[in-house]
mmCIF file of the N, C-alpha and C atoms, coordinates in Angstrom:
data_MODEL
# 
_entry.id   MODEL 
# 
loop_
_atom_site.group_PDB 
_atom_site.id 
_atom_site.type_symbol 
_atom_site.label_atom_id 
_atom_site.label_alt_id 
_atom_site.label_comp_id 
_atom_site.label_asym_id 
_atom_site.label_entity_id 
_atom_site.label_seq_id 
_atom_site.pdbx_PDB_ins_code 
_atom_site.Cartn_x 
_atom_site.Cartn_y 
_atom_site.Cartn_z 
_atom_site.occupancy 
_atom_site.B_iso_or_equiv 
_atom_site.pdbx_formal_charge 
_atom_site.auth_seq_id 
_atom_site.auth_comp_id 
_atom_site.auth_asym_id 
_atom_site.auth_atom_id 
_atom_site.pdbx_PDB_model_num 
ATOM 1   N N  . MET A 1 1  ? 0.699   -16.081 3.633   1.00 0.00 ? 1  MET A N  1 
ATOM 2   C CA . MET A 1 1  ? 0.389   -14.831 4.318   1.00 0.00 ? 1  MET A CA 1 
ATOM 3   C C  . MET A 1 1  ? -0.992  -14.961 4.954   1.00 0.00 ? 1  MET A C  1 
ATOM 4   N N  . SER A 1 2  ? -1.088  -14.579 6.212   1.00 0.00 ? 2  SER A N  1 
ATOM 5   C CA . SER A 1 2  ? -2.369  -14.661 6.905   1.00 0.00 ? 2  SER A CA 1 
ATOM 6   C C  . SER A 1 2  ? -3.257  -13.496 6.486   1.00 0.00 ? 2  SER A C  1 
ATOM 7   N N  . ASP A 1 3  ? -4.515  -13.594 6.835   1.00 0.00 ? 3  ASP A N  1 
ATOM 8   C CA . ASP A 1 3  ? -5.464  -12.539 6.463   1.00 0.00 ? 3  ASP A CA 1 
ATOM 9   C C  . ASP A 1 3  ? -5.673  -11.544 7.592   1.00 0.00 ? 3  ASP A C  1 
ATOM 10  N N  . THR A 1 4  ? -4.602  -10.940 8.043   1.00 0.00 ? 4  THR A N  1 
ATOM 11  C CA . THR A 1 4  ? -4.700  -9.855  9.005   1.00 0.00 ? 4  THR A CA 1 
ATOM 12  C C  . THR A 1 4  ? -5.006  -8.581  8.226   1.00 0.00 ? 4  THR A C  1 
ATOM 13  N N  . PRO A 1 5  ? -5.531  -7.558  8.882   1.00 0.00 ? 5  PRO A N  1 
ATOM 14  C CA . PRO A 1 5  ? -5.775  -6.302  8.160   1.00 0.00 ? 5  PRO A CA 1 
ATOM 15  C C  . PRO A 1 5  ? -4.517  -5.778  7.460   1.00 0.00 ? 5  PRO A C  1 
ATOM 16  N N  . SER A 1 6  ? -3.362  -5.893  8.097   1.00 0.00 ? 6  SER A N  1 
ATOM 17  C CA . SER A 1 6  ? -2.113  -5.426  7.484   1.00 0.00 ? 6  SER A CA 1 
ATOM 18  C C  . SER A 1 6  ? -1.755  -6.232  6.243   1.00 0.00 ? 6  SER A C  1 
ATOM 19  N N  . SER A 1 7  ? -1.959  -7.546  6.298   1.00 0.00 ? 7  SER A N  1 
ATOM 20  C CA . SER A 1 7  ? -1.616  -8.371  5.133   1.00 0.00 ? 7  SER A CA 1 
ATOM 21  C C  . SER A 1 7  ? -2.594  -8.133  3.988   1.00 0.00 ? 7  SER A C  1 
ATOM 22  N N  . ILE A 1 8  ? -3.862  -7.947  4.301   1.00 0.00 ? 8  ILE A N  1 
ATOM 23  C CA . ILE A 1 8  ? -4.861  -7.650  3.267   1.00 0.00 ? 8  ILE A CA 1 
ATOM 24  C C  . ILE A 1 8  ? -4.524  -6.318  2.602   1.00 0.00 ? 8  ILE A C  1 
ATOM 25  N N  . PHE A 1 9  ? -4.239  -5.293  3.411   1.00 0.00 ? 9  PHE A N  1 
ATOM 26  C CA . PHE A 1 9  ? -3.881  -3.990  2.870   1.00 0.00 ? 9  PHE A CA 1 
ATOM 27  C C  . PHE A 1 9  ? -2.633  -4.105  1.996   1.00 0.00 ? 9  PHE A C  1 
ATOM 28  N N  . GLY A 1 10 ? -1.627  -4.801  2.472   1.00 0.00 ? 10 GLY A N  1 
ATOM 29  C CA . GLY A 1 10 ? -0.382  -4.948  1.723   1.00 0.00 ? 10 GLY A CA 1 
ATOM 30  C C  . GLY A 1 10 ? -0.568  -5.639  0.393   1.00 0.00 ? 10 GLY A C  1 
ATOM 31  N N  . ARG A 1 11 ? -1.312  -6.718  0.395   1.00 0.00 ? 11 ARG A N  1 
ATOM 32  C CA . ARG A 1 11 ? -1.590  -7.455  -0.850  1.00 0.00 ? 11 ARG A CA 1 
ATOM 33  C C  . ARG A 1 11 ? -2.335  -6.574  -1.845  1.00 0.00 ? 11 ARG A C  1 
ATOM 34  N N  . ASN A 1 12 ? -3.362  -5.890  -1.355  1.00 0.00 ? 12 ASN A N  1 
ATOM 35  C CA . ASN A 1 12 ? -4.167  -5.033  -2.223  1.00 0.00 ? 12 ASN A CA 1 
ATOM 36  C C  . ASN A 1 12 ? -3.381  -3.815  -2.705  1.00 0.00 ? 12 ASN A C  1 
ATOM 37  N N  . LEU A 1 13 ? -2.537  -3.265  -1.850  1.00 0.00 ? 13 LEU A N  1 
ATOM 38  C CA . LEU A 1 13 ? -1.704  -2.139  -2.245  1.00 0.00 ? 13 LEU A CA 1 
ATOM 39  C C  . LEU A 1 13 ? -0.778  -2.554  -3.381  1.00 0.00 ? 13 LEU A C  1 
ATOM 40  N N  . ARG A 1 14 ? -0.144  -3.690  -3.238  1.00 0.00 ? 14 ARG A N  1 
ATOM 41  C CA . ARG A 1 14 ? 0.769   -4.172  -4.286  1.00 0.00 ? 14 ARG A CA 1 
ATOM 42  C C  . ARG A 1 14 ? 0.018   -4.386  -5.588  1.00 0.00 ? 14 ARG A C  1 
ATOM 43  N N  . ALA A 1 15 ? -1.135  -5.040  -5.524  1.00 0.00 ? 15 ALA A N  1 
ATOM 44  C CA . ALA A 1 15 ? -1.920  -5.284  -6.738  1.00 0.00 ? 15 ALA A CA 1 
ATOM 45  C C  . ALA A 1 15 ? -2.339  -3.973  -7.398  1.00 0.00 ? 15 ALA A C  1 
ATOM 46  N N  . ALA A 1 16 ? -2.776  -3.007  -6.608  1.00 0.00 ? 16 ALA A N  1 
ATOM 47  C CA . ALA A 1 16 ? -3.201  -1.713  -7.153  1.00 0.00 ? 16 ALA A CA 1 
ATOM 48  C C  . ALA A 1 16 ? -2.013  -0.957  -7.746  1.00 0.00 ? 16 ALA A C  1 
ATOM 49  N N  . ARG A 1 17 ? -0.871  -1.038  -7.072  1.00 0.00 ? 17 ARG A N  1 
ATOM 50  C CA . ARG A 1 17 ? 0.330   -0.372  -7.578  1.00 0.00 ? 17 ARG A CA 1 
ATOM 51  C C  . ARG A 1 17 ? 0.732   -0.948  -8.933  1.00 0.00 ? 17 ARG A C  1 
ATOM 52  N N  . LEU A 1 18 ? 0.746   -2.269  -9.032  1.00 0.00 ? 18 LEU A N  1 
ATOM 53  C CA . LEU A 1 18 ? 1.122   -2.909  -10.288 1.00 0.00 ? 18 LEU A CA 1 
ATOM 54  C C  . LEU A 1 18 ? 0.101   -2.610  -11.384 1.00 0.00 ? 18 LEU A C  1 
ATOM 55  N N  . ALA A 1 19 ? -1.186  -2.640  -11.035 1.00 0.00 ? 19 ALA A N  1 
ATOM 56  C CA . ALA A 1 19 ? -2.243  -2.333  -12.015 1.00 0.00 ? 19 ALA A CA 1 
ATOM 57  C C  . ALA A 1 19 ? -2.117  -0.902  -12.528 1.00 0.00 ? 19 ALA A C  1 
ATOM 58  N N  . ALA A 1 20 ? -1.625  -0.005  -11.684 1.00 0.00 ? 20 ALA A N  1 
ATOM 59  C CA . ALA A 1 20 ? -1.437  1.393   -12.080 1.00 0.00 ? 20 ALA A CA 1 
ATOM 60  C C  . ALA A 1 20 ? -0.133  1.602   -12.841 1.00 0.00 ? 20 ALA A C  1 
ATOM 61  N N  . GLY A 1 21 ? 0.659   0.537   -12.951 1.00 0.00 ? 21 GLY A N  1 
ATOM 62  C CA . GLY A 1 21 ? 1.926   0.641   -13.667 1.00 0.00 ? 21 GLY A CA 1 
ATOM 63  C C  . GLY A 1 21 ? 2.993   1.397   -12.901 1.00 0.00 ? 21 GLY A C  1 
ATOM 64  N N  . LEU A 1 22 ? 2.907   1.347   -11.578 1.00 0.00 ? 22 LEU A N  1 
ATOM 65  C CA . LEU A 1 22 ? 3.848   2.082   -10.732 1.00 0.00 ? 22 LEU A CA 1 
ATOM 66  C C  . LEU A 1 22 ? 4.838   1.136   -10.070 1.00 0.00 ? 22 LEU A C  1 
ATOM 67  N N  . SER A 1 23 ? 6.060   1.602   -9.931  1.00 0.00 ? 23 SER A N  1 
ATOM 68  C CA . SER A 1 23 ? 7.058   0.875   -9.143  1.00 0.00 ? 23 SER A CA 1 
ATOM 69  C C  . SER A 1 23 ? 6.974   1.379   -7.704  1.00 0.00 ? 23 SER A C  1 
ATOM 70  N N  . GLN A 1 24 ? 7.632   0.673   -6.808  1.00 0.00 ? 24 GLN A N  1 
ATOM 71  C CA . GLN A 1 24 ? 7.688   1.156   -5.427  1.00 0.00 ? 24 GLN A CA 1 
ATOM 72  C C  . GLN A 1 24 ? 8.403   2.498   -5.373  1.00 0.00 ? 24 GLN A C  1 
ATOM 73  N N  . GLN A 1 25 ? 9.370   2.704   -6.248  1.00 0.00 ? 25 GLN A N  1 
ATOM 74  C CA . GLN A 1 25 ? 10.083  3.978   -6.290  1.00 0.00 ? 25 GLN A CA 1 
ATOM 75  C C  . GLN A 1 25 ? 9.147   5.103   -6.751  1.00 0.00 ? 25 GLN A C  1 
ATOM 76  N N  . ASP A 1 26 ? 8.240   4.794   -7.675  1.00 0.00 ? 26 ASP A N  1 
ATOM 77  C CA . ASP A 1 26 ? 7.249   5.791   -8.107  1.00 0.00 ? 26 ASP A CA 1 
ATOM 78  C C  . ASP A 1 26 ? 6.368   6.206   -6.933  1.00 0.00 ? 26 ASP A C  1 
ATOM 79  N N  . VAL A 1 27 ? 5.945   5.228   -6.150  1.00 0.00 ? 27 VAL A N  1 
ATOM 80  C CA . VAL A 1 27 ? 5.094   5.511   -4.992  1.00 0.00 ? 27 VAL A CA 1 
ATOM 81  C C  . VAL A 1 27 ? 5.884   6.308   -3.954  1.00 0.00 ? 27 VAL A C  1 
ATOM 82  N N  . GLU A 1 28 ? 7.150   6.005   -3.819  1.00 0.00 ? 28 GLU A N  1 
ATOM 83  C CA . GLU A 1 28 ? 8.009   6.776   -2.918  1.00 0.00 ? 28 GLU A CA 1 
ATOM 84  C C  . GLU A 1 28 ? 8.010   8.251   -3.323  1.00 0.00 ? 28 GLU A C  1 
ATOM 85  N N  . LYS A 1 29 ? 8.153   8.513   -4.630  1.00 0.00 ? 29 LYS A N  1 
ATOM 86  C CA . LYS A 1 29 ? 8.162   9.890   -5.120  1.00 0.00 ? 29 LYS A CA 1 
ATOM 87  C C  . LYS A 1 29 ? 6.817   10.580  -4.891  1.00 0.00 ? 29 LYS A C  1 
ATOM 88  N N  . LEU A 1 30 ? 5.731   9.832   -5.045  1.00 0.00 ? 30 LEU A N  1 
ATOM 89  C CA . LEU A 1 30 ? 4.394   10.405  -4.885  1.00 0.00 ? 30 LEU A CA 1 
ATOM 90  C C  . LEU A 1 30 ? 4.044   10.693  -3.425  1.00 0.00 ? 30 LEU A C  1 
ATOM 91  N N  . THR A 1 31 ? 4.554   9.876   -2.513  1.00 0.00 ? 31 THR A N  1 
ATOM 92  C CA . THR A 1 31 ? 4.156   9.980   -1.112  1.00 0.00 ? 31 THR A CA 1 
ATOM 93  C C  . THR A 1 31 ? 5.234   10.525  -0.182  1.00 0.00 ? 31 THR A C  1 
ATOM 94  N N  . GLY A 1 32 ? 6.480   10.433  -0.606  1.00 0.00 ? 32 GLY A N  1 
ATOM 95  C CA . GLY A 1 32 ? 7.581   10.803  0.276   1.00 0.00 ? 32 GLY A CA 1 
ATOM 96  C C  . GLY A 1 32 ? 7.929   9.723   1.280   1.00 0.00 ? 32 GLY A C  1 
ATOM 97  N N  . MET A 1 33 ? 7.281   8.565   1.156   1.00 0.00 ? 33 MET A N  1 
ATOM 98  C CA . MET A 1 33 ? 7.572   7.442   2.054   1.00 0.00 ? 33 MET A CA 1 
ATOM 99  C C  . MET A 1 33 ? 8.689   6.607   1.442   1.00 0.00 ? 33 MET A C  1 
ATOM 100 N N  . PRO A 1 34 ? 9.649   6.153   2.247   1.00 0.00 ? 34 PRO A N  1 
ATOM 101 C CA . PRO A 1 34 ? 10.758  5.371   1.703   1.00 0.00 ? 34 PRO A CA 1 
ATOM 102 C C  . PRO A 1 34 ? 10.286  4.088   1.017   1.00 0.00 ? 34 PRO A C  1 
ATOM 103 N N  . GLN A 1 35 ? 10.973  3.725   -0.060  1.00 0.00 ? 35 GLN A N  1 
ATOM 104 C CA . GLN A 1 35 ? 10.651  2.499   -0.795  1.00 0.00 ? 35 GLN A CA 1 
ATOM 105 C C  . GLN A 1 35 ? 10.709  1.284   0.118   1.00 0.00 ? 35 GLN A C  1 
ATOM 106 N N  . THR A 1 36 ? 11.666  1.255   1.028   1.00 0.00 ? 36 THR A N  1 
ATOM 107 C CA . THR A 1 36 ? 11.786  0.107   1.928   1.00 0.00 ? 36 THR A CA 1 
ATOM 108 C C  . THR A 1 36 ? 10.553  -0.018  2.827   1.00 0.00 ? 36 THR A C  1 
ATOM 109 N N  . PHE A 1 37 ? 9.973   1.116   3.234   1.00 0.00 ? 37 PHE A N  1 
ATOM 110 C CA . PHE A 1 37 ? 8.761   1.110   4.044   1.00 0.00 ? 37 PHE A CA 1 
ATOM 111 C C  . PHE A 1 37 ? 7.580   0.585   3.230   1.00 0.00 ? 37 PHE A C  1 
ATOM 112 N N  . ILE A 1 38 ? 7.479   1.014   1.990   1.00 0.00 ? 38 ILE A N  1 
ATOM 113 C CA . ILE A 1 38 ? 6.404   0.545   1.104   1.00 0.00 ? 38 ILE A CA 1 
ATOM 114 C C  . ILE A 1 38 ? 6.523   -0.962  0.907   1.00 0.00 ? 38 ILE A C  1 
ATOM 115 N N  . SER A 1 39 ? 7.740   -1.435  0.691   1.00 0.00 ? 39 SER A N  1 
ATOM 116 C CA . SER A 1 39 ? 7.983   -2.866  0.541   1.00 0.00 ? 39 SER A CA 1 
ATOM 117 C C  . SER A 1 39 ? 7.547   -3.630  1.790   1.00 0.00 ? 39 SER A C  1 
ATOM 118 N N  . THR A 1 40 ? 7.901   -3.100  2.950   1.00 0.00 ? 40 THR A N  1 
ATOM 119 C CA . THR A 1 40 ? 7.515   -3.737  4.215   1.00 0.00 ? 40 THR A CA 1 
ATOM 120 C C  . THR A 1 40 ? 5.994   -3.845  4.323   1.00 0.00 ? 40 THR A C  1 
ATOM 121 N N  . LEU A 1 41 ? 5.297   -2.782  3.990   1.00 0.00 ? 41 LEU A N  1 
ATOM 122 C CA . LEU A 1 41 ? 3.839   -2.797  4.062   1.00 0.00 ? 41 LEU A CA 1 
ATOM 123 C C  . LEU A 1 41 ? 3.247   -3.783  3.067   1.00 0.00 ? 41 LEU A C  1 
ATOM 124 N N  . GLU A 1 42 ? 3.791   -3.840  1.866   1.00 0.00 ? 42 GLU A N  1 
ATOM 125 C CA . GLU A 1 42 ? 3.282   -4.765  0.856   1.00 0.00 ? 42 GLU A CA 1 
ATOM 126 C C  . GLU A 1 42 ? 3.460   -6.214  1.281   1.00 0.00 ? 42 GLU A C  1 
ATOM 127 N N  . ARG A 1 43 ? 4.434   -6.481  2.114   1.00 0.00 ? 43 ARG A N  1 
ATOM 128 C CA . ARG A 1 43 ? 4.644   -7.841  2.636   1.00 0.00 ? 43 ARG A CA 1 
ATOM 129 C C  . ARG A 1 43 ? 3.722   -8.150  3.814   1.00 0.00 ? 43 ARG A C  1 
ATOM 130 N N  . GLY A 1 44 ? 2.924   -7.164  4.225   1.00 0.00 ? 44 GLY A N  1 
ATOM 131 C CA . GLY A 1 44 ? 1.993   -7.383  5.330   1.00 0.00 ? 44 GLY A CA 1 
ATOM 132 C C  . GLY A 1 44 ? 2.612   -7.157  6.684   1.00 0.00 ? 44 GLY A C  1 
ATOM 133 N N  . ALA A 1 45 ? 3.828   -6.641  6.702   1.00 0.00 ? 45 ALA A N  1 
ATOM 134 C CA . ALA A 1 45 ? 4.489   -6.347  7.964   1.00 0.00 ? 45 ALA A CA 1 
ATOM 135 C C  . ALA A 1 45 ? 4.192   -4.899  8.341   1.00 0.00 ? 45 ALA A C  1 
ATOM 136 N N  . GLY A 1 46 ? 4.445   -4.571  9.558   1.00 0.00 ? 46 GLY A N  1 
ATOM 137 C CA . GLY A 1 46 ? 4.198   -3.202  10.001  1.00 0.00 ? 46 GLY A CA 1 
ATOM 138 C C  . GLY A 1 46 ? 2.740   -2.980  10.360  1.00 0.00 ? 46 GLY A C  1 
ATOM 139 N N  . ASN A 1 47 ? 2.490   -1.797  10.843  1.00 0.00 ? 47 ASN A N  1 
ATOM 140 C CA . ASN A 1 47 ? 1.139   -1.437  11.270  1.00 0.00 ? 47 ASN A CA 1 
ATOM 141 C C  . ASN A 1 47 ? 0.907   0.011   10.841  1.00 0.00 ? 47 ASN A C  1 
ATOM 142 N N  . PRO A 1 48 ? 0.525   0.208   9.557   1.00 0.00 ? 48 PRO A N  1 
ATOM 143 C CA . PRO A 1 48 ? 0.412   1.577   9.047   1.00 0.00 ? 48 PRO A CA 1 
ATOM 144 C C  . PRO A 1 48 ? -0.711  2.353   9.720   1.00 0.00 ? 48 PRO A C  1 
ATOM 145 N N  . THR A 1 49 ? -0.498  3.652   9.848   1.00 0.00 ? 49 THR A N  1 
ATOM 146 C CA . THR A 1 49 ? -1.534  4.520   10.397  1.00 0.00 ? 49 THR A CA 1 
ATOM 147 C C  . THR A 1 49 ? -2.604  4.770   9.337   1.00 0.00 ? 49 THR A C  1 
ATOM 148 N N  . LEU A 1 50 ? -3.714  5.294   9.769   1.00 0.00 ? 50 LEU A N  1 
ATOM 149 C CA . LEU A 1 50 ? -4.788  5.647   8.844   1.00 0.00 ? 50 LEU A CA 1 
ATOM 150 C C  . LEU A 1 50 ? -4.299  6.677   7.834   1.00 0.00 ? 50 LEU A C  1 
ATOM 151 N N  . ASP A 1 51 ? -3.525  7.653   8.285   1.00 0.00 ? 51 ASP A N  1 
ATOM 152 C CA . ASP A 1 51 ? -2.983  8.661   7.382   1.00 0.00 ? 51 ASP A CA 1 
ATOM 153 C C  . ASP A 1 51 ? -2.074  8.028   6.334   1.00 0.00 ? 51 ASP A C  1 
ATOM 154 N N  . THR A 1 52 ? -1.230  7.113   6.748   1.00 0.00 ? 52 THR A N  1 
ATOM 155 C CA . THR A 1 52 ? -0.334  6.429   5.829   1.00 0.00 ? 52 THR A CA 1 
ATOM 156 C C  . THR A 1 52 ? -1.125  5.650   4.787   1.00 0.00 ? 52 THR A C  1 
ATOM 157 N N  . MET A 1 53 ? -2.119  4.894   5.236   1.00 0.00 ? 53 MET A N  1 
ATOM 158 C CA . MET A 1 53 ? -2.924  4.111   4.303   1.00 0.00 ? 53 MET A CA 1 
ATOM 159 C C  . MET A 1 53 ? -3.677  5.012   3.325   1.00 0.00 ? 53 MET A C  1 
ATOM 160 N N  . THR A 1 54 ? -4.170  6.134   3.806   1.00 0.00 ? 54 THR A N  1 
ATOM 161 C CA . THR A 1 54 ? -4.897  7.073   2.950   1.00 0.00 ? 54 THR A CA 1 
ATOM 162 C C  . THR A 1 54 ? -3.976  7.656   1.884   1.00 0.00 ? 54 THR A C  1 
ATOM 163 N N  . ARG A 1 55 ? -2.774  8.042   2.268   1.00 0.00 ? 55 ARG A N  1 
ATOM 164 C CA . ARG A 1 55 ? -1.816  8.603   1.305   1.00 0.00 ? 55 ARG A CA 1 
ATOM 165 C C  . ARG A 1 55 ? -1.398  7.570   0.268   1.00 0.00 ? 55 ARG A C  1 
ATOM 166 N N  . LEU A 1 56 ? -1.196  6.327   0.694   1.00 0.00 ? 56 LEU A N  1 
ATOM 167 C CA . LEU A 1 56 ? -0.820  5.282   -0.254  1.00 0.00 ? 56 LEU A CA 1 
ATOM 168 C C  . LEU A 1 56 ? -1.973  4.954   -1.201  1.00 0.00 ? 56 LEU A C  1 
ATOM 169 N N  . ALA A 1 57 ? -3.187  4.931   -0.682  1.00 0.00 ? 57 ALA A N  1 
ATOM 170 C CA . ALA A 1 57 ? -4.358  4.677   -1.539  1.00 0.00 ? 57 ALA A CA 1 
ATOM 171 C C  . ALA A 1 57 ? -4.467  5.753   -2.610  1.00 0.00 ? 57 ALA A C  1 
ATOM 172 N N  . ALA A 1 58 ? -4.274  6.995   -2.231  1.00 0.00 ? 58 ALA A N  1 
ATOM 173 C CA . ALA A 1 58 ? -4.331  8.094   -3.206  1.00 0.00 ? 58 ALA A CA 1 
ATOM 174 C C  . ALA A 1 58 ? -3.236  7.939   -4.258  1.00 0.00 ? 58 ALA A C  1 
ATOM 175 N N  . ALA A 1 59 ? -2.060  7.499   -3.853  1.00 0.00 ? 59 ALA A N  1 
ATOM 176 C CA . ALA A 1 59 ? -0.943  7.345   -4.786  1.00 0.00 ? 59 ALA A CA 1 
ATOM 177 C C  . ALA A 1 59 ? -1.227  6.298   -5.856  1.00 0.00 ? 59 ALA A C  1 
ATOM 178 N N  . VAL A 1 60 ? -1.990  5.264   -5.494  1.00 0.00 ? 60 VAL A N  1 
ATOM 179 C CA . VAL A 1 60 ? -2.321  4.204   -6.461  1.00 0.00 ? 60 VAL A CA 1 
ATOM 180 C C  . VAL A 1 60 ? -3.723  4.384   -7.035  1.00 0.00 ? 60 VAL A C  1 
ATOM 181 N N  . ALA A 1 61 ? -4.318  5.563   -6.773  1.00 0.00 ? 61 ALA A N  1 
ATOM 182 C CA . ALA A 1 61 ? -5.634  5.942   -7.320  1.00 0.00 ? 61 ALA A CA 1 
ATOM 183 C C  . ALA A 1 61 ? -6.748  4.974   -6.939  1.00 0.00 ? 61 ALA A C  1 
ATOM 184 N N  . LYS A 1 62 ? -6.768  4.607   -5.669  1.00 0.00 ? 62 LYS A N  1 
ATOM 185 C CA . LYS A 1 62 ? -7.823  3.749   -5.136  1.00 0.00 ? 62 LYS A CA 1 
ATOM 186 C C  . LYS A 1 62 ? -8.403  4.393   -3.887  1.00 0.00 ? 62 LYS A C  1 
ATOM 187 N N  . ALA A 1 63 ? -9.664  4.085   -3.609  1.00 0.00 ? 63 ALA A N  1 
ATOM 188 C CA . ALA A 1 63 ? -10.266 4.498   -2.348  1.00 0.00 ? 63 ALA A CA 1 
ATOM 189 C C  . ALA A 1 63 ? -9.756  3.548   -1.260  1.00 0.00 ? 63 ALA A C  1 
ATOM 190 N N  . LEU A 1 64 ? -9.488  4.083   -0.093  1.00 0.00 ? 64 LEU A N  1 
ATOM 191 C CA . LEU A 1 64 ? -8.955  3.241   0.993   1.00 0.00 ? 64 LEU A CA 1 
ATOM 192 C C  . LEU A 1 64 ? -9.815  2.017   1.261   1.00 0.00 ? 64 LEU A C  1 
ATOM 193 N N  . PRO A 1 65 ? -11.153 2.111   1.298   1.00 0.00 ? 65 PRO A N  1 
ATOM 194 C CA . PRO A 1 65 ? -11.934 0.892   1.552   1.00 0.00 ? 65 PRO A CA 1 
ATOM 195 C C  . PRO A 1 65 ? -11.657 -0.245  0.553   1.00 0.00 ? 65 PRO A C  1 
ATOM 196 N N  . GLU A 1 66 ? -11.320 0.110   -0.682  1.00 0.00 ? 66 GLU A N  1 
ATOM 197 C CA . GLU A 1 66 ? -10.992 -0.927  -1.672  1.00 0.00 ? 66 GLU A CA 1 
ATOM 198 C C  . GLU A 1 66 ? -9.746  -1.687  -1.265  1.00 0.00 ? 66 GLU A C  1 
ATOM 199 N N  . LEU A 1 67 ? -8.802  -1.002  -0.664  1.00 0.00 ? 67 LEU A N  1 
ATOM 200 C CA . LEU A 1 67 ? -7.554  -1.656  -0.278  1.00 0.00 ? 67 LEU A CA 1 
ATOM 201 C C  . LEU A 1 67 ? -7.692  -2.479  1.006   1.00 0.00 ? 67 LEU A C  1 
ATOM 202 N N  . LEU A 1 68 ? -8.810  -2.358  1.670   1.00 0.00 ? 68 LEU A N  1 
ATOM 203 C CA . LEU A 1 68 ? -9.026  -3.101  2.912   1.00 0.00 ? 68 LEU A CA 1 
ATOM 204 C C  . LEU A 1 68 ? -9.960  -4.296  2.731   1.00 0.00 ? 68 LEU A C  1 
ATOM 205 N N  . GLN A 1 69 ? -10.450 -4.485  1.510   1.00 0.00 ? 69 GLN A N  1 
ATOM 206 C CA . GLN A 1 69 ? -11.352 -5.611  1.232   1.00 0.00 ? 69 GLN A CA 1 
ATOM 207 C C  . GLN A 1 69 ? -10.567 -6.902  1.042   1.00 0.00 ? 69 GLN A C  1 
ATOM 208 N N  . PRO A 1 70 ? -10.969 -7.957  1.755   1.00 0.00 ? 70 PRO A N  1 
ATOM 209 C CA . PRO A 1 70 ? -10.276 -9.248  1.582   1.00 0.00 ? 70 PRO A CA 1 
ATOM 210 C C  . PRO A 1 70 ? -10.417 -9.780  0.156   1.00 0.00 ? 70 PRO A C  1 
# 
């Protein structure tokens, strides 16, 4: 996986989700975003909006800047 902003966010989102003990389905329930979309983002695909990234960060109890750090 390359170090694009999307891939960094996806990797960090997955790590934070797992550290929080959440499944993708749990995050779906917390955010209303489909599990398949969350999976796509965790793989570094897609181009999430700032609002999307903020909502996902809140769901995994992290500040957005933490999820954007390489």
